C-alpha positions as CSV (number, residue, x, y, z in Angstrom):
1,M,17.2,66.5,-66.7
2,L,17.5,68.2,-63.2
3,D,19.5,71.3,-62.7
4,H,18.8,71.6,-59.0
5,L,16.2,70.7,-56.5
6,G,15.2,72.3,-53.2
7,I,13.0,71.0,-50.5
8,Q,12.0,72.4,-47.1
9,A,13.0,70.6,-43.9
10,T,11.2,71.0,-40.5
11,D,14.4,70.1,-38.7
12,I,17.3,71.3,-40.8
13,V,20.0,69.9,-38.5
14,A,18.5,66.3,-38.7
15,S,18.0,66.6,-42.3
16,A,21.4,67.9,-43.0
17,A,22.9,64.9,-41.0
18,F,20.7,62.5,-43.1
19,Y,21.8,63.9,-46.4
20,D,25.4,64.2,-45.4
21,T,25.3,60.4,-44.6
22,V,23.2,59.0,-47.6
23,L,24.7,61.2,-50.4
24,G,28.4,60.4,-49.5
25,P,28.1,56.8,-51.1
26,L,26.7,58.6,-54.4
27,G,29.8,60.8,-54.6
28,A,28.1,64.0,-53.4
29,A,29.2,66.2,-50.5
30,R,27.9,69.3,-48.7
31,L,29.2,72.2,-50.9
32,R,27.4,75.2,-49.4
33,D,26.0,75.8,-45.9
34,Y,24.1,79.0,-45.3
35,G,22.6,77.8,-42.0
36,I,19.0,78.2,-43.3
37,A,19.9,76.7,-46.7
38,I,22.4,73.8,-47.3
39,G,23.4,72.5,-50.8
40,W,25.0,69.2,-51.8
41,G,26.5,68.1,-55.1
42,V,29.5,66.6,-56.9
43,K,30.8,69.7,-58.7
44,A,28.2,72.3,-57.8
45,P,25.3,72.2,-55.4
46,D,22.3,70.8,-57.2
47,F,20.3,69.5,-54.2
48,W,19.2,71.9,-51.5
49,I,17.3,71.9,-48.3
50,S,16.1,74.9,-46.5
51,A,14.4,75.6,-43.2
52,C,10.6,75.3,-43.4
53,D,9.4,78.7,-42.6
54,K,5.8,79.0,-44.0
55,G,2.8,77.1,-44.8
56,E,1.1,74.3,-42.8
57,G,0.8,70.5,-43.5
58,F,3.0,68.1,-45.5
59,R,3.3,67.4,-49.0
60,E,5.5,64.4,-49.8
61,S,8.3,64.9,-52.4
62,H,10.0,62.3,-54.3
63,I,13.8,62.7,-54.9
64,A,15.7,60.3,-57.0
65,F,19.5,60.4,-57.0
66,R,21.3,58.8,-59.8
67,A,23.9,56.1,-58.8
68,S,26.7,55.0,-61.0
69,D,26.2,51.3,-60.2
70,R,24.1,48.8,-58.2
71,A,26.8,48.6,-55.4
72,T,26.3,52.3,-55.0
73,V,22.6,51.9,-54.7
74,R,23.2,49.4,-51.9
75,A,25.7,51.6,-50.2
76,F,23.1,54.5,-50.2
77,F,20.5,52.1,-48.7
78,D,22.9,50.9,-45.9
79,A,23.9,54.5,-45.1
80,A,20.2,55.5,-44.9
81,V,19.3,52.5,-42.7
82,A,22.2,53.3,-40.4
83,T,20.6,56.8,-39.8
84,G,17.3,54.9,-38.7
85,A,15.5,56.0,-42.0
86,E,12.1,54.2,-42.7
87,V,12.6,51.6,-45.5
88,L,10.1,51.9,-48.3
89,H,11.8,49.4,-50.7
90,E,15.1,47.5,-50.3
91,P,17.5,47.6,-53.2
92,R,16.0,45.5,-56.1
93,L,15.2,45.6,-59.7
94,F,11.9,47.3,-60.7
95,P,11.2,45.7,-64.1
96,E,7.9,47.6,-64.3
97,Y,9.9,50.7,-64.9
98,H,12.5,49.0,-67.3
99,P,14.5,45.8,-67.2
100,D,17.7,47.5,-65.7
101,Y,16.0,49.8,-63.2
102,Y,17.6,49.1,-59.9
103,G,16.6,51.3,-57.0
104,A,16.2,51.6,-53.2
105,F,13.8,53.9,-51.5
106,V,13.7,55.4,-48.0
107,R,12.1,58.3,-46.1
108,D,14.1,61.3,-45.0
109,P,13.6,62.8,-41.6
110,D,10.7,64.9,-43.1
111,G,9.0,61.9,-44.6
112,N,10.0,62.5,-48.2
113,N,10.5,59.5,-50.5
114,V,14.2,59.5,-51.3
115,E,15.6,57.0,-53.9
116,A,19.0,56.1,-55.3
117,V,18.7,54.5,-58.7
118,C,21.0,52.8,-61.3
119,H,19.8,52.4,-64.9
120,T,22.5,50.1,-66.1
121,P,22.9,46.2,-65.9
122,E,24.9,44.6,-63.2
123,H,28.5,44.0,-64.3
124,S,29.8,40.5,-63.8
125,S,33.5,39.9,-63.0
């Protein structure tokens, strides 16, 4: 279980705009903004970005956000594509993980692999 996660952003303004857009469909919002560090969450900020201020080179991070249903995964994906994000995997089932694993993967402005995932079956009406 994840308490909070922080990653560095080379362009904090571009990354903040990206996460404002793609986390909205997941029910999260920007809850703290200290300029050099910004936090999103539902009740408390549990995902953070901060300005990249040391080190050289890039190490890809994988960040998976839990979605309440498959429609929310698709909304996340649509929001990400609208920002111009690179598509890694369009929304689909990944049965190699488990039968109901439904996810979508994109790259954020710094090249991190960002996913929205739902672990429950599709509800029929």
